C-alpha positions, -999 to 999 in steps of 0.1 A, spaced: -373 -32 -130 -379 5 -135 -370 14 -99 -335 0 -105 -330 19 -137 -313 49 -122 -288 28 -103 -282 5 -132 -274 34 -156 -253 52 -131 -234 20 -123 -227 14 -159 -214 49 -164 -192 47 -133 -175 14 -143 -146 32 -159 -110 39 -154 -100 66 -128 -94 101 -143 -59 110 -153 -41 134 -130 -27 167 -141 -4 192 -125 13 190 -91 -14 202 -66 -46 222 -63 -51 257 -50 -86 265 -36 -98 300 -33 -130 320 -26 -136 355 -39 -143 384 -15 -175 404 -16 -152 434 -11 -139 434 -47 -132 468 -62 -161 489 -75 -165 483 -112 -158 445 -111 -192 433 -121 -181 397 -130 -150 377 -122 -134 371 -156 -114 339 -157 -103 325 -190 -124 293 -195 -149 302 -168 -162 338 -172 -191 335 -147 -173 329 -114 -190 348 -86 -182 356 -50 -185 329 -23 -179 300 -47 -151 276 -38 -127 277 -67 -100 253 -77 -70 253 -100 -45 225 -107 -11 235 -121 -6 224 -157 -42 222 -169 -46 226 -206 -82 240 -207 -88 271 -185 -77 283 -152 -96 288 -120 -128 267 -120 -158 265 -96 -154 234 -75 -185 241 -54 -208 269 -66 -230 288 -43 -260 266 -52 -242 234 -40 -230 250 -8 -265 264 -1 -282 231 -7 -257 214 17 -263 241 43 -301 239 41 -327 266 40 -316 295 62 -342 322 56 -374 301 55 -383 307 19 -384 270 12 -353 271 -10 -319 260 4 -300 285 -17 -288 308 11 -250 312 12 -236 335 38 -205 355 31 -176 331 34 -147 343 55 -125 312 56 -123 278 39 -104 247 46 -104 210 38 -99 179 59 -75 150 54 -72 136 19 -98 109 12 -81 78 -1 -90 69 -37 -101 104 -47 -84 133 -63 -107 161 -52 -125 169 -19 -161 161 -13 -183 190 -2 -184 172 31 -146 176 35 -151 214 33 -146 236 64 -163 270 64 -164 301 86 -187 330 78 -182 367 80 -214 373 100 -235 353 125 -261 330 109 -293 318 126 -305 287 107 -341 275 109 -329 243 123 -299 236 145 -278 259 167 -268 294 155 -235 297 137 -213 326 149 -186 343 129 -161 327 153 -172 291 145 -157 268 119 -182 242 107 -182 211 86 -211 200 65 -222 164 74 -252 159 51 -279 177 32 -289 204 57 -268 191 86 -235 202 99 -212 199 129 -187 223 146 -150 218 139 -142 245 165 -164 270 182 -158 306 192 -161 297 229 -134 270 224 -111 295 207 -118 321 234 -108 295 261 -76 286 242 -66 322 239 -79 333 273 -100 362 260 -136 374 261 -133 392 228 -160 383 202 -135 365 179 -143 365 142 -124 338 123 -107 353 92 -84 323 84 -83 286 93 -62 256 84 -63 221 97 -30 202 103 -26 164 98 -22 158 135 -56 175 143 -41 208 155 -54 240 137 -40 273 127 -64 303 131 -63 340 126 -90 366 133 -106 397 118 -91 431 126 -55 433 114 -35 453 140 -65 454 164 -52 446 198 -70 424 224 -59 408 257 -50 371 258 -44 354 291 -39 318 280 -14 320 251 21 307 258 43 337 266 72 344 243 91 355 274 85 325 298 70 298 276 41 295 301 5 306 299 -13 328 325 0 362 319 -18 390 300 -4 392 265 -14 416 238 -26 398 207 -37 412 174 -61 401 147 -33 395 123 -15 370 145 -17 333 136 -23 310 165 -16 273 167 -43 255 188 -40 219 198 -68 194 206 -88 191 227 -97 227 217 -103 250 246 -84 228 270 -48 236 260 -33 271 257 -27 286 223 7 291 208 18 319 185 26 303 152 33 336 135 31 372 147 15 398 125 49 417 123 66 386 109 41 383 81 42 421 74 80 420 70 77 392 44 50 409 24 69 442 23 103 427 16 117 438 -18 138 406 -17 108 383 -15 81 401 -34 93 433 -49 80 467 -40 45 479 -35 30 453 -11 19 459 25 0 436 49 -34 452 52 -51 421 67 -45 384 68 -76 371 50 -71 334 51 -42 309 58 -30 275 50 -1 252 59 21 244 30 19 207 23 48 184 18 75 207 30 95 205 62 84 225 93 106 254 104 117 265 139 95 286 161 121 299 185 106 331 198 70 318 202 74 283 217 103 285 241 95 251 258 88 232 226 52 225 234 43 217 198 63 195 174 96 199 192 93 237 188 85 236 151 58 252 131 43 247 96 53 270 68 25 293 62 6 304 31 -18 334 34 -38 359 13 -37 396 20 -67 419 23 -76 438 -8 -53 416 -28 -53 385 -50 -18 372 -43 -8 341 -23 21 348 0 44 322 16 68 322 45 102 305 47 120 313 15 154 318 30 152 285 49 139 265 20 147 282 -13 128 259 -35 95 275 -23 105 308 -38 72 324 -48 88 338 -80 94 303 -93 59 288 -97 74 256 -111 88 250 -76 58 261 -56 25 262 -73 9 276 -42 27 309 -39 14 333 -66 25 368 -71 9 392 -96 -21 371 -104 -34 399 -127 -6 396 -152 18 368 -144 2 339 -126 -11 309 -145 -41 309 -122 -47 346 -126 -80 364 -129 -86 382 -162 -103 411 -146 -73 420 -125 -59 453 -138 -47 480 -115 -81 496 -112 -103 465 -114 -91 438 -91 -105 407 -76 -99 402 -39 -93 367 -24 -111 360 9 -106 322 12 -76 299 8 -70 262 11 -48 236 -4 -58 201 -17 -23 185 -18 -28 166 -50 -38 173 -85 -74 173 -98 -84 157 -130 -101 180 -156 -135 163 -151 -136 169 -114 -150 205 -114 -183 205 -132 -209 229 -118 -246 232 -129 -262 266 -131 -297 278 -140 -308 309 -159 -332 316 -130 -342 299 -99 -378 312 -103 -390 305 -138 -425 315 -146 -451 289 -156 -457 291 -193 -423 307 -201 -401 293 -228 -366 306 -221 -354 285 -191 -319 271 -195 -292 253 -176 -255 253 -182 -226 232 -171 -192 249 -164 -163 225 -165 -126 223 -176 -136 196 -201 -126 201 -237 -148 213 -265 -174 187 -276 -181 173 -242 -218 165 -235 -238 161 -203 -270 142 -194 -295 160 -172 -315 142 -145 -344 157 -125 -363 150 -93 -391 165 -72 -374 156 -40 -338 157 -27 -319 128 -12 -310 128 25 -279 126 45 -248 124 23 -268 118 -8 -262 88 -29 -225 81 -35 -219 74 -72 -181 74 -77 -148 89 -70 -148 117 -97 -167 149 -100 -192 159 -73 -195 122 -64 -228 126 -45 -262 124 -62 -284 148 -42 -316 137 -60 -338 110 -45 -330 78 -64 -366 66 -60 -382 98 -73 -407 93 -102 -393 123 -121 -358 109 -119 -370 76 -134 -388 96 -161 -357 116 -169 -338 84 -175 -364 69 -197 -348 61 -231 -375 81 -249 -368 112 -227 -330 110 -225 -324 127 -259 -343 157 -248 -321 162 -217 -287 161 -234 -267 193 -235 -253 209 -265 -217 202 -271 -194 221 -248 -177 252 -263 -140 259 -262 -143 271 -226 -160 239 -214 -195 254 -211 -224 231 -222 -260 244 -223 -293 226 -219 -325 241 -234 -342 264 -237 -371 245 -222 -407 255 -219 -421 256 -183 -456 239 -183 -486 261 -175 -503 253 -142 -470 243 -126 -466 272 -102 -452 262 -68 -435 231 -81 -399 226 -71 -375 206 -93 -340 195 -84 -314 190 -111 -280 173 -115 -261 162 -146 -234 137 -155 -210 136 -184 -217 113 -213 -181 101 -215 -156 81 -196 -144 87 -169 -176 95 -152 -182 130 -137 -212 143 -118 -220 180 -116 -231 200 -85 -269 201 -78 -293 229 -82 -330 235 -80 -359 258 -91 -393 268 -79 -418 277 -106 -437 309 -101 
């Protein structure tokens, strides 16, 4: 019976109502490593420990806090697998672009396996093919992945030999993608893009890194289409009518198609109506060295005016002072820069974003100060139950529900997991009550002497209904 105990307890916890929805949609972002000097921590009310290369999420209308970590660097690293050979899958390359796939029915937040990622530099994993900065990947299991599109496919679609570095990516409902590249204003020759003059491919066209291309499946087999030219986006950013004064387009950092709004005409880039009867999605994008989200199409569809956040949660201007999703550190001399952008086109409940962090990944045997902490949008008083294992799960992990992280990354047959769910041990692994910012702390715990070299995996779940599972993490005792 003891081998069934973890499944029984988790099943009982899960047998609850679905979480209540809040807001009107969810904005996903990732913070750039190129933040201003002097920004030592990304201060967000309700979540002061956000760091670069986490995937953040904010749903309009939330009562407790603002931007929250949806997937912290530890969760992304574990899903990617060990990259540097140190035995710990905690290696997260610099994220250049993020995206999400189609909405999974019955959920109100993406799984980590819905995430699309492109990195700023080439990555050479211990296992599997190298990942170039021109690839977009999707995680398919713990330590496994697949390509959404490769640099060579993008090169074929554009007709270029340039070493393309993806800076922005968005996936459309019909399988087509929007993509833009590093190097705003940097020109390169394209021989397979539909010509704005003839509507046909085959002639040499000058492309730039700030152009946004529409690429249809099968990728590499069909010519690319200009969705937006860099000059179009620059004119929107600099327009005093749209955004006031003081903005210039330094670089298109990431892009997304606005959900649930009509497409607009693409008259100068798709003369022969090769895609969607000559239409294109309305674009959202983030600007280099900036934290704002810009949007295209105000004149054609006034209700997406970025100055009226009640009409369009996704277009945010002046995050440092005005936006409800703003970053507290953003003053004129100390700004956070956004490097990744995606949209989850429905609201997330407050219990969906719970991340688990450790005070150190390398605690020393015999030490007594090791702690773990949950960050969440949950209200003060929330408590979480810690579970542990000596080994991870495989594949997609063990699915445990439709709220929170949703996948148990700990082996369900591991003896330490069974031990951590023993009724006599459970009280020792319950967090303190969450504070007003939704942070709940475990420990401090003593690390046993003689345990050097042992690796321990952790996750936690909320001791409340509806059920929420945190992201995973692990340590190696020194």
